[in-house]
C-alpha positions as CSV (number, residue, x, y, z in Angstrom):
1,M,96.4,120.4,106.9
2,A,94.7,116.9,107.0
3,S,95.4,114.3,104.4
4,V,94.5,110.9,102.9
5,A,96.8,108.6,101.0
6,L,96.7,105.2,99.2
7,Q,99.3,103.1,97.6
8,F,98.2,100.6,94.9
9,H,99.2,99.3,91.5
10,M,97.6,100.7,88.5
11,A,98.3,100.2,84.8
12,P,99.4,103.4,83.1
13,D,96.6,103.0,80.4
14,E,94.1,103.4,83.1
15,V,95.4,106.8,84.2
16,D,93.4,109.2,82.0
17,S,89.9,107.4,82.5
18,L,90.4,106.9,86.2
19,A,91.8,110.4,86.8
20,D,88.8,111.9,85.1
21,D,86.4,109.7,87.1
22,W,88.1,110.3,90.5
23,A,88.2,114.1,89.8
24,R,84.5,114.1,89.1
25,R,83.6,111.9,92.1
26,A,85.8,114.2,94.4
27,G,84.3,117.4,92.8
28,L,87.9,118.5,91.6
29,V,89.2,119.5,88.3
30,I,92.4,118.3,86.7
31,A,94.7,121.2,87.2
32,S,98.0,119.8,85.6
33,R,99.2,116.6,84.0
34,E,102.8,116.0,83.3
35,V,105.3,113.1,82.7
36,K,108.6,113.1,84.3
37,N,111.0,110.1,84.0
38,S,108.1,107.9,82.9
39,L,106.1,108.8,85.8
40,T,102.5,110.5,85.4
41,W,101.8,113.2,87.8
42,I,98.2,114.5,87.8
43,E,97.2,117.2,90.3
44,M,93.5,117.7,90.8
45,T,92.2,120.8,92.8
46,A,88.9,122.4,93.7
47,A,88.3,126.1,92.8
48,G,88.4,128.6,95.7
49,S,89.7,126.1,98.4
50,H,92.8,124.4,99.5
51,H,91.9,120.9,98.4
52,K,94.3,119.0,96.3
53,L,94.7,115.6,95.0
54,V,97.7,114.1,93.4
55,L,98.0,110.9,91.5
56,I,101.4,109.2,90.6
57,V,101.6,106.4,88.2
58,D,104.8,104.7,86.8
59,A,105.1,103.3,83.2
60,V,105.6,99.6,82.7
61,R,109.3,99.2,82.6
62,P,111.5,96.1,81.6
63,D,111.6,95.0,85.3
64,G,107.9,95.5,85.9
65,L,105.4,98.0,87.1
66,R,106.0,99.9,90.4
67,E,103.3,100.9,92.9
68,S,101.3,103.9,92.2
69,A,99.9,106.5,94.9
70,F,97.5,109.1,95.4
71,S,97.3,111.5,98.1
72,G,94.9,114.3,99.1
73,E,95.3,117.4,101.3
74,T,92.7,119.9,102.5
75,D,92.3,122.5,105.1
76,D,88.6,122.0,105.4
77,P,86.9,119.3,107.6
78,A,84.1,118.8,105.0
79,G,86.7,118.4,102.3
80,L,88.5,115.9,104.4
81,R,85.1,113.9,104.8
82,K,84.7,114.0,101.1
83,F,88.3,112.8,100.4
84,R,87.9,109.9,103.0
85,A,84.6,108.9,101.2
86,F,86.4,109.2,97.9
87,T,89.2,107.1,99.0
88,R,86.9,104.3,100.4
89,A,85.0,104.4,97.0
90,A,88.3,104.1,95.0
91,K,89.3,101.1,97.2
92,S,86.0,99.5,96.7
93,S,86.6,99.5,92.9
94,M,90.0,97.6,93.1
95,H,91.1,94.0,93.7
96,V,92.4,93.5,97.3
97,G,95.2,91.4,98.8
98,A,98.9,90.5,98.0
99,T,101.9,88.9,99.4
100,V,105.2,90.8,99.1
101,R,108.4,88.8,98.5
102,N,112.0,89.8,98.7
103,P,113.5,87.9,95.5
104,V,116.9,87.7,97.0
105,S,116.2,86.3,100.6
106,G,112.8,84.7,99.9
107,A,111.2,86.4,102.9
108,F,107.6,87.4,102.4
109,Q,104.7,89.1,104.1
110,A,101.0,89.2,103.6
111,L,99.5,92.5,102.6
112,P,95.9,91.9,103.0
113,A,94.9,95.6,102.4
114,H,97.1,96.1,99.3
115,R,94.9,97.2,96.3
116,H,95.4,96.9,92.5
117,T,93.2,98.0,89.7
118,A,91.7,95.8,86.8
119,G,94.5,97.0,84.6
120,A,97.2,96.1,86.9
121,H,95.5,92.8,87.5
122,L,95.7,92.0,83.7
123,L,99.4,93.0,83.6
124,A,100.2,90.6,86.5
125,Q,98.2,87.9,85.0
126,A,100.4,88.2,81.7
127,G,103.5,87.9,83.7
128,T,104.6,91.5,84.5
129,P,106.2,91.7,87.9
130,M,104.4,94.0,90.3
131,L,107.1,96.0,92.2
132,A,107.1,97.9,95.5
133,A,107.2,101.6,95.0
134,A,111.0,101.5,95.7
135,G,113.5,98.5,96.0
136,W,113.2,95.1,94.5
137,N,110.4,93.5,96.4
138,V,107.7,92.0,94.3
139,C,104.0,91.9,95.1
140,E,102.0,88.8,94.2
141,F,98.3,89.4,94.0
142,A,96.3,87.1,96.2
143,D,93.5,86.8,93.7
144,L,95.9,85.5,91.1
145,T,98.0,83.3,93.5
146,D,94.8,81.8,95.0
147,A,93.6,81.0,91.4
148,S,96.9,79.3,90.4
149,R,96.8,77.3,93.5
150,D,93.3,76.1,92.6
151,V,94.5,75.1,89.1
152,A,97.5,73.2,90.7
153,R,95.2,71.3,93.0
154,R,93.2,69.9,89.9
C-alpha cells in the first residue's frame, strides 16, 4: 500500500472545519472521530476502496501545542495521485518555515519545509510554545521570528 504523510502544527479549534474541507477535497467521508488523551483522531475513507486518511491533532496543554500529523494510505495508483495532489494543496494553504531548538542545549536546526496553519500561527504569536511531536524541542515559526527581528531592527 502506498502512502503520503505530513507533520505540521495545527490549532485544535481548526480540526472540524479543516477535516471537513480536506475530506471534501480528497473525495472522502469522515468515518470516525474520537478523542483519546486529548488527541483528536479523525479517519476519512472512500466508499468501495482502500483509501484512508487519518488526521491527528493534540490539544493545547500547559506546556504548549504538539505537532499534528496526517497520513494517507491507498492501494490504488489513481488514489495515490489524488492524495499527493491533496497533500500539495494542504501544504499550500499553510505558513511555511521554522527553526527547531533544544531548550536545554541551545542547539537548533532550520526546518524550511515545516508547516503550520493560521490557527497555530495565532497561538504562537500569543506565546504558546510549539512543541515537536515528541520530546521537548520547540519550533519557532520563521514568519514570526523574521517579523520580531524586523521590529527589533527599528
